C-alpha positions in Angstrom: 114.6 170.4 17.6 113.6 168.6 20.7 110.5 169.0 22.9 112.7 167.9 25.9 116.0 169.7 25.4 115.9 173.5 25.8 116.8 175.4 22.6 119.5 177.4 24.5 121.4 174.1 25.0 121.2 172.7 21.5 124.5 174.4 20.7 126.3 171.8 22.8 125.6 169.3 20.0 127.4 171.6 17.5 130.5 172.1 19.6 133.3 169.7 20.3 131.5 168.8 23.5 132.3 165.3 24.8 129.4 163.4 26.4 129.8 161.1 29.3 127.6 158.2 28.3 126.1 155.9 31.0 124.7 152.5 30.3 123.8 149.8 32.8 125.8 146.7 33.5 124.1 143.3 34.0 124.2 143.7 37.8 122.7 147.2 37.5 125.8 149.2 38.1 126.5 152.1 35.8 129.2 152.0 33.1 130.4 155.4 31.8 132.3 156.2 28.7 133.3 159.5 27.1 131.8 159.6 23.6 131.3 161.9 20.6 127.6 162.7 19.9 125.3 164.8 17.8 121.6 165.5 17.5 119.4 164.8 14.5 115.7 164.5 13.9 114.8 164.4 17.6 117.5 161.9 18.6 120.8 162.2 20.4 123.1 160.0 18.3 126.2 158.1 19.6 128.4 155.9 17.4 130.3 152.9 18.6 131.4 149.4 17.5 129.2 146.3 17.8 130.3 144.0 20.6 131.8 146.6 22.9 130.6 146.8 26.6 128.2 149.7 26.0 126.8 147.9 22.9 126.1 144.8 25.0 124.6 146.8 27.8 122.3 148.8 25.5 121.0 145.7 23.7 120.1 144.2 27.1 118.7 147.5 28.7 118.2 150.5 26.4 117.9 153.0 29.3 120.9 155.5 29.1 122.0 158.9 30.2 124.5 161.5 28.9 126.1 164.5 30.5 127.5 167.0 28.1 129.7 169.9 29.3 130.3 173.1 27.4 134.0 173.1 26.4 133.9 176.9 26.7 132.3 177.0 30.2 132.7 173.8 32.4 129.9 175.2 34.6 127.4 174.9 31.8 126.2 171.4 31.1 123.2 169.4 29.9 122.2 166.0 31.2 119.9 163.9 29.1 118.2 160.7 30.1 116.4 158.6 27.6 115.9 155.3 25.8 117.8 153.9 22.8 115.0 153.5 20.4 117.0 152.3 17.4 120.4 150.6 16.8 121.5 150.7 13.2 124.5 149.9 11.1 122.9 151.9 8.2 125.0 155.0 7.7 127.2 154.3 10.7 130.5 154.5 8.8 129.5 157.9 7.3 128.4 159.0 10.8 131.7 158.2 12.5 133.5 160.0 9.7 131.3 163.1 10.2 132.0 162.9 14.0 135.8 162.6 13.2 135.5 165.8 11.1 133.7 167.6 13.9 135.9 166.5 16.7 139.3 165.9 15.0 139.1 167.9 11.8 139.7 164.7 9.9 137.7 163.4 6.9 138.0 159.8 8.0 137.8 158.2 11.5 141.4 157.1 12.1 140.9 154.5 14.8 139.0 151.8 12.9 139.9 148.2 13.8 140.0 145.3 11.3 136.5 143.7 11.0 134.9 146.4 13.2 131.2 147.0 12.6 130.0 150.5 13.5 126.5 151.2 14.9 124.5 154.3 15.6 122.4 154.5 18.8 119.5 156.8 18.5 118.5 158.0 21.9 115.0 159.6 22.4 115.4 162.2 25.1 112.9 161.8 27.9 114.2 164.0 30.7 116.9 166.7 31.0 118.6 168.8 33.6 120.9 171.7 32.9 123.0 174.3 34.6 124.8 177.5 33.5 126.9 179.4 36.0 129.0 182.3 34.9 
């Protein structure tokens, strides 16, 4: 559970809800990418490959935000702002496979690139906003 995210919005992390993940470019402008995510032990977790733009941005400035819409009701969403407190390769391959199972119904993530190194970003929620209409 989270002391920041309301319990009635935790289901968004169980659904096939895409998150729009914002990081900060070197000049301060936002960079946004749709990502898969989950929630475990107080952290929103996002998986990506080392060396991508979001990876470079996070390593330079760990402040991030995510907006997650309910796939069953586009007028219900959760926005989370926080800080990436940990970047780890440990368990990242298993994590991307678990996300592929959740989002694609596949046992193994099918879009791996040769030599790619997967990482998990553990985001500590610091602030949230939400809305539910309908």
